[in-house]
N, C-alpha and C positions, 0 to 999 in steps of 0.2 A: 280364368287362369288362377292357378293356386297361388296363395301368398306364402312367403317365407319370412322367417324372423331374421332381422339383420344381425350384424355382429354384436351390437350393444345389447340385443334382446330386449329393447325398450318398445319398439313399434314394429308393426307388420308393414311390409311393402312388397310390391310386385317384383318379381325377379328381374325384369328388364329395367325397372326403376333403380334397383340396387346396382346392377351392372353399370348402367349409365353413370350413376353417382360415383362408383368406384373408378371407372375409367377416366372420368373427368378430373378426379383428384389425384390420379396416378401421374407421377413426374416423368412422363415418357421422353420429353424434350431433353432432360439431363442425360437419358441414355443415348439419345440420337447424337448429342454433342460429344459423347465419349466414344462414338464410332460404331454403336450397335445398329443393325439393320432392323426394319420393322418387325420382322419374324422373331428375332431374338428379344426385342421388347415386348412382344406379345407373350413369348414364353416366360419372361421374367414376371409379368403381370399375373399370369396363371399360377406361377410358383408362389408368389406373395399371397395370393388369394385361394390357394388350393383347398383348404378346409371348408371355406364358405361356398366355394364353387361346387365342391362335392355335395354339400347339403342341398344346394339348389337342384343339382341334377337328379338327386334322389326323389324329389317331388315333381319332376317333369311329367306331364301328360301329353296326349296327342295335340292339344290346342297349343301348349307351350312349344312343342316341336315345330308346329306350323308357323308360330309367331317368330321363332329363332330363324326359320327359313326365310321368312319375309324381311327380317331385319338384315340378314346376310345379303339378300338380293339388293336391298336399299343401300347398304354400304358399298357394294360392288358398283352400283350405279353412280354413287358419289365419287368413287375412285376414278371412274371413267370420265366424269365431268371435270375433275381436277386435272387428269391427264390431258384431256382436250384443251382446256384453258392453258395449261403449261406449253403444249405444242403451239398453240396460237401465239402466245407471247414469244416463244422462241422464233417462230417464223417471222413475226413482225420485226424483230430485231435483226433479221437477215435481209430485209428489204434494202435494196440499194437504189439510190436515185440517180437517174441518168439525166444529164443536161443535154436536151436535144437541140438547143440553140447553138451549141458549139459547132464550129466549122470542122468538118472532117478534112484531113490532109491525106 
């Protein structure tokens, strides 16, 4: 994979390391608290990092595209895991206990 120069121009790093670092430092939860949906938060992230992302994309090769595709599949998988866990928690909260020892009238 090709390397890119990060914003400070001090060191080289792989594009996915740069992206992970930027995403982890992005204050997405502030946007969520203000009522933005995930798509809007993603658009804001892209807008804030537009120039650096443009430089990254200029250097993309086929291996980078393949890696990006694999990361996308992984994040989709993670989303499904979280969704399943959420559904299991919701269904667990809906379980009602029946006292079978009670006499029926």
